[in-house]
C-alpha positions in Angstrom: 44.1 258.8 59.3 44.2 256.7 56.1 44.1 253.0 55.3 47.9 253.2 54.9 48.4 254.4 58.5 46.0 252.0 60.2 47.7 248.7 61.2 46.0 245.3 60.9 46.6 244.8 64.6 44.2 247.7 65.3 41.2 246.2 63.5 41.8 242.4 63.7 39.6 240.0 65.7 41.8 238.6 68.5 39.4 235.8 69.5 40.0 233.5 66.5 38.1 230.3 66.3 40.5 227.4 65.7 40.5 223.7 65.3 43.3 221.1 64.9 43.9 219.2 61.7 42.3 216.0 63.1 38.8 217.7 63.5 36.1 216.2 61.3 34.5 218.3 58.7 31.1 217.9 60.4 32.5 219.2 63.7 34.2 222.1 62.0 30.9 223.0 60.2 29.0 222.8 63.5 31.5 225.1 65.2 31.2 227.6 62.4 27.4 227.4 62.6 27.2 227.7 66.4 29.5 230.7 66.4 28.1 232.3 63.3 31.5 232.7 61.7 32.7 232.3 58.1 35.9 230.4 58.7 38.1 228.4 61.0 41.9 228.6 61.3 43.6 225.3 61.6 46.5 225.4 64.1 49.0 223.1 65.7 51.4 224.3 68.4 50.4 227.9 67.9 51.3 227.8 64.2 48.7 228.6 61.6 48.6 225.5 59.3 45.6 226.4 57.2 42.1 227.8 56.9 38.7 226.4 56.0 35.9 228.7 54.9 32.2 228.7 54.0 33.2 228.6 50.3 35.3 225.5 51.0 32.2 223.8 52.6 30.0 224.6 49.6 32.7 223.0 47.3 33.1 220.0 49.6 29.3 219.5 49.8 29.0 219.7 46.0 31.7 217.0 45.7 29.9 214.8 48.3 32.9 214.7 50.5 32.4 212.3 53.5 31.5 214.5 56.4 33.7 212.6 58.9 36.9 213.4 56.8 39.6 215.3 58.6 39.6 219.1 58.1 43.4 218.9 57.7 42.9 217.0 54.4 40.7 219.8 52.9 42.0 223.1 54.4 43.7 225.7 52.3 47.4 225.2 53.2 49.6 226.9 53.5 47.3 229.8 54.3 47.8 233.3 53.0 48.6 235.4 56.0 49.4 238.9 56.9 51.8 240.3 59.6 50.2 242.2 62.4 52.2 245.3 61.7 51.0 245.5 58.0 48.7 248.3 57.0 45.0 247.7 56.5 45.5 248.7 52.9 48.2 246.0 52.4 45.8 243.4 53.9 43.1 244.6 51.6 45.4 244.3 48.5 46.4 240.8 49.5 42.8 239.7 50.0 41.7 241.2 46.6 44.6 239.7 44.8 43.9 236.2 46.1 40.1 236.6 46.1 39.7 235.8 49.8 37.5 237.2 52.5 39.4 236.2 55.6 43.1 236.4 56.3 44.9 235.1 59.4 47.2 237.6 61.2 50.5 236.3 62.4 53.3 237.8 64.6 56.9 238.0 63.7 57.4 234.3 64.8 54.5 233.2 62.5 52.2 232.5 65.3 48.5 233.2 65.0 47.4 236.4 66.8 44.2 237.4 65.0 42.0 237.4 61.9 40.9 240.1 59.5 37.8 239.8 57.4 36.6 242.0 54.5 33.8 243.1 56.8 36.4 244.3 59.4 38.0 246.4 56.6 34.7 247.8 55.3 33.7 248.8 58.8 37.0 250.6 59.2 36.6 252.4 55.9 33.2 253.6 57.0 34.8 255.3 60.1 37.3 257.0 57.9 34.7 258.5 55.5 
């Protein structure tokens, strides 16, 4: 089995932590801290609108962004996503090209079904070695 034959759906995290665009930055940061996660996906009506990550919070903190601002105003949108039937290798290539560590996984309708992180990919590589 190779990285080309393993599908994203086989390694993705299905329990994705999400918030809506109206959530404040401070509430989003608290949710990330409490759940020990590196990103939140912003959704509305099942559709993936954007993503906010630890890197974003470092940037926002350095810019002294008001902490009660809406996450929807600072999320990366539209998010870079990958289809659930894509190979792990394809997801890795997208992530390397865009220099991102998390990528939302969507179904054929564009609805959020999971999340893949570089850690997920590295852990899968370890099982193939």
